N, C-alpha and C positions, 0 to 999 in steps of 0.2 A: 750744727743744729739744722741749718739749712740743709745738707746734706743732707742728712736723717728725716726731713718731711720729704727729700723729692724723691731720693727710697721708697718713702712709704707709698708716694702718690702712683709710681712707676709701678711699683707690688701691688695696688690698688684696679689701676688696670688692666696689668696680666690676669688678675683674678676677676675681674670683671669680662675682658674677653674671653675667658677660659670658660666662662660660668654661659655666658651666650653658646660658643660653638656646643655646648656640652648640652645645655637645655635644647639648643635647634637638633642635636644630634637625635635628642629623647624623641621629639616630634617625629623627626623623620622614621623612626624606626615603628613610633606607634603605628605612625600614618598606613606605611608600608605593609607592617602585622595586620592591620585592619581588610584592606585592600585586599591581601595576600588570601585573609580566610573568607571574605565572601566572593573571592574566586573559586578556593576552593570550595565550599557550600555549594556552588551553582554546580560545579564540575561533578559533586557528587551527587546532586539529583537530577541528572542525566542520567545517572548508569539505574537500571530496574534490573530487580534481579526476580527472575521468576522459576519455581522450584515444579523439577519437571520428572518424574516417574524417579524421583529421591535425589536429585541435582539440580544444583542452583546453575541454571542457565544468566547471565549475562545478558542484558538487552543496551539500547542505549535511547533517549527521547532524541528528539530532532523535533524542527519549524517543518508543516506541513508542507510546506512549499520545496523541501527540500526533496520531498517522497513524492511527488505526483507523478513521475513518469513510472514507477515502482509498482503505486496503488492501481492507479489507475489501468496497470494490463496486469495484473494482479487481477481486479475486478472485471475485463471482461475476459477473462480466460475462465474464470469461475463461472460466470454467466454460461457464457456456450461451453461447457462442460457437461453443468445443471441442463441447459433447456435441447442438447443434443446428448446426454449418457441415458438409454434407454434399454432397458432389461424389458421379455414379454411378463411384466405384473404389473401392477393397474395402479397397486400403492406406491408402487417406488417412483410410475412413471407422472403421478399425480406430486409426490412429494418434492421429486427432483425439478420440479416442472413451476412450480411454487416458489423455490427458492430462487429461482431461478428470474420469476417477476414480480418477484420482492429487489432485483436490483436491475429494473427497466419498467422503461412507464408502454403507455399503450400500444408503441410501435410490435412491443412483441409480444402483448395480448393477442394484438388482431394477428399477430402469424398465431400464437398458439391456436386458436379461437376456426383459422381456416383448416390447419392441419387433423382439428376434431372434427369440422364438420366433413371433411374429404374422409373420416373411417382413415387415416394414417399409425393415430394407436389402436385403433381397434384391430388393424391388419397386425403391427407388430405384436399386440397379443396373442393372437388367432395363429398366428406366420411361424409364432417360436422365434423373433428374428431378436435379436441383440445390435444395439447400435453404443461405436463408444467412436470415440473421439480424438488425434490427437496433435496438438499445435505446434503449427510450423514458426510461426514468426506472429508477433503485433508491431502497428506502428501506430505511437500516438506523438499525435501534433498538441503542443502545451502554447505555442505561441499564440496564439488564438483561444479564447474562451467564448462558446464551450468549448472540451479540447475534443478533436476528433479522432478519431480510429478507424485504424483497418487490422482484419482481424481473421491470419491465413491458415487454413487447419486443411487436415485430412481424415477422412470418417471410414468409419471402416463399420459395415453390416452387415451380421453374418446370422444367412438363414440356413436353414437344414443340410441344403444342397449345394450350399455355394458362397464365398465370401467377395463381395461387393467394395472397389474404393473408391472411393468420389472426393473430391475436392470442393471448398467449401471456403469461399470467401464472403467477408460480409463487409458492411461498417456502420458507423453510426457516432453521436455525439455523447460527449460526458460530461452531466452540470454538476455542482457541488451539491449535497443534501444532508443532514444531520445522519451524524451514526447510531446506528441501533445494532442491536442482535440480530437482526435477519441481513442488516448492510451493515457491513464494518469496516468499509473501506469509506463509507458517505458522500460516491459516485450515484448518479442516473443514470443508466445509457437513453440517449433518445434518436427519433429518428432512424430505429436499427434499419437497416436493409441488407438484404440479402443480393448480392451479386454474382456472385458463381455457385453455383451448387452441382457437377456433372459425375459422372460414371469417368474414373481413366483406366479400370482393370478389374475380370472378374476371375475369381481361380475357385474351381469345381473342389468340393469337399472327396 
């Protein structure tokens, strides 16, 4: 009889140990499943699908700090594109310069006013001159805030009788502002200054 009791007690201990192991395994599996589910949901939320011309394009969300150099370069590039891409059309000039001035502070407005006072835009219209700009490189210093930039490009000025190629080097600083339809990158150019703008060659047409 005592042997039977010992066997029952031993069996009960094994069953209790097995039950604890089973419960522990279930808790581990449940916790693992919950954690993985949250990770999957987070990863799914980082994927954005954009519909363009009937095609679904996948994009990824990221922290702003990861994209500062890319966004800053594009901001500087678009400002110079709008400010220096000109055709003999007053509405086109006003439209482009307006877009550029949304991306910079008073330093850009002052340069625009100086050019306008010197009849630069009037001469473009009356002389049927077109002006385009091609980027060579853009340096962005992200170690200090506001972020310093230097912009290197070439200007192509097309006149009725000639084409003039010029170098353009500018510098300035970028500070963070709220994003908007007129300023999608959320930067504002400050203390914008032209370091170099000189002819390098002239081609007859």
